[in-house]
Phi, psi and omega in degrees: 000128178281141177247134176231127175237128179248131180238122175282140185240151168231151181306126178083006184279342182080016184300323179297316179294319178297315179300317179296319178296317179297314180300318179297317183292329179269356181057049176233164180288152177238122178237129176251179184299330178299317179295315182296317179299314179295320180295325181289333179291000000 
């Protein structure tokens, strides 16, 4: 079963770091918008 967690971000909220910590604790991959943008190119 695939797991997807979406986190809304605001500048300075620390959302990327929180997302990475959650992904590590759940042992799932973490992809942010930077990765998606590069993959789309």
